[in-house]
C-alpha positions as CSV (number, residue, x, y, z in Angstrom):
1,M,21.2,14.6,3.1
2,K,17.4,14.6,3.0
3,K,15.5,15.2,6.2
4,K,12.2,13.5,6.8
5,L,9.8,14.6,9.5
6,I,7.4,12.1,11.0
7,S,4.3,13.4,12.8
8,S,1.8,11.6,15.0
9,G,-0.6,14.5,14.7
10,T,-0.8,15.5,18.3
11,K,-1.7,19.1,19.1
12,W,1.6,19.6,21.0
13,E,3.8,19.1,17.9
14,N,2.8,22.5,16.4
15,I,2.5,24.3,19.7
16,V,6.0,23.2,20.9
17,G,7.5,22.9,17.4
18,Y,8.7,19.3,17.2
19,S,8.3,16.0,15.3
20,R,7.5,12.6,16.6
21,A,10.6,11.4,14.7
22,V,13.2,12.8,12.4
23,R,15.2,10.8,9.8
24,V,18.4,12.1,8.4
25,G,20.2,9.6,6.2
26,N,20.1,6.3,8.0
27,I,19.6,7.8,11.5
28,I,16.2,8.1,13.1
29,E,15.6,10.0,16.3
30,V,12.3,9.4,18.0
31,A,11.2,12.2,20.4
32,G,10.2,11.6,24.0
33,T,7.0,9.5,23.7
34,T,4.3,9.0,26.3
35,A,1.2,6.9,26.6
36,V,-1.2,9.5,25.1
37,D,-3.5,8.5,22.3
38,K,-5.8,11.3,20.9
39,D,-5.6,13.2,24.2
40,I,-6.4,10.1,26.3
41,I,-3.8,8.7,28.6
42,V,-3.5,4.9,28.1
43,G,-2.9,2.7,31.1
44,K,-3.5,5.2,33.9
45,N,-1.5,4.2,37.0
46,D,-0.1,1.2,35.1
47,A,3.6,1.7,34.2
48,Y,3.7,-1.7,32.4
49,L,0.8,-0.9,30.1
50,Q,2.1,2.7,29.5
51,T,5.5,1.3,28.5
52,K,4.0,-1.3,26.1
53,F,1.9,1.4,24.5
54,I,4.8,3.8,24.2
55,I,7.0,1.2,22.5
56,Q,4.2,0.4,20.0
57,K,3.9,4.1,19.3
58,I,7.6,4.3,18.7
59,E,7.4,1.3,16.5
60,K,4.8,3.0,14.3
61,A,6.9,6.1,13.9
62,L,9.9,3.9,13.0
63,H,7.9,2.1,10.3
64,E,6.9,5.4,8.8
65,A,10.6,6.4,8.7
66,G,11.5,3.1,7.0
67,A,12.9,1.2,10.1
68,T,11.8,-1.4,12.7
69,L,12.5,-1.9,16.3
70,A,15.4,-4.2,15.3
71,D,17.1,-1.0,14.1
72,V,16.9,0.6,17.6
73,N,20.4,1.3,18.9
74,R,19.5,3.2,22.0
75,T,16.5,3.9,24.3
76,R,16.2,6.5,27.1
77,I,13.5,5.8,29.6
78,Y,12.3,8.6,32.0
79,V,10.2,7.4,34.9
80,T,8.4,9.3,37.7
81,D,8.7,6.5,40.2
82,I,12.0,4.5,39.9
83,S,10.6,1.9,42.3
84,R,8.4,0.7,39.4
85,W,11.5,-0.1,37.3
86,E,10.7,-3.8,37.1
87,E,7.3,-3.2,35.5
88,I,8.8,-0.9,33.0
89,G,11.8,-3.1,32.4
90,K,9.6,-6.1,31.8
91,A,7.6,-4.3,29.1
92,H,10.8,-3.0,27.5
93,G,12.3,-6.5,27.6
94,E,9.3,-8.0,25.8
95,F,10.2,-5.8,22.8
96,F,14.0,-5.6,23.0
97,A,15.2,-8.8,24.7
98,N,16.8,-10.0,21.5
99,I,17.7,-6.5,20.1
100,K,19.5,-5.3,23.3
101,P,19.9,-1.6,22.5
102,A,22.0,0.5,24.9
103,S,19.4,1.8,27.4
104,T,19.2,4.3,30.2
105,M,16.4,4.6,32.8
106,V,16.3,7.7,35.0
107,A,13.9,9.0,37.6
108,V,12.5,12.5,36.9
109,N,10.5,14.8,39.1
110,A,7.5,14.9,36.8
111,L,6.3,14.5,33.2
112,I,3.8,16.8,31.4
113,S,0.8,15.2,33.2
114,P,0.8,13.6,36.6
115,E,-0.9,10.6,35.1
116,L,2.0,9.9,32.9
117,L,4.5,7.5,34.5
118,V,6.9,6.8,31.6
119,E,8.4,8.7,28.7
120,I,10.8,7.0,26.2
121,E,13.1,8.3,23.5
122,A,14.8,6.1,20.9
123,T,17.6,6.3,18.3
124,A,17.5,3.9,15.4
125,I,20.3,3.3,12.8
126,I,19.3,1.6,9.6
127,R,22.1,-0.7,8.5
128,E,22.1,-0.5,4.7
């Protein structure tokens, strides 16, 4: 099976050695995605805006891999403050209300920057 690597061009991809997304066959794994755009954190102190931006960023990677949000089978949401779950869940629901992927939300001690409140991973399966 052919392996396709999708890059978002961040400096961390080469430093850490990862891809924004990887497609093998009809499966696409999207790496942990945060609200960073060209070294700028989008939606500082706003978990709702960060979540929306992250899902849009995931959607862009999926499109490059030949998929859409409708192909998402699972999301994993990491949050630094679980008391903000409703803001995060609202944004997630705006994209996935009709898709309803399996989803997990867990609280973590910290993300790579204290200004980042949310990180999301996704798995998509293209139904051929």
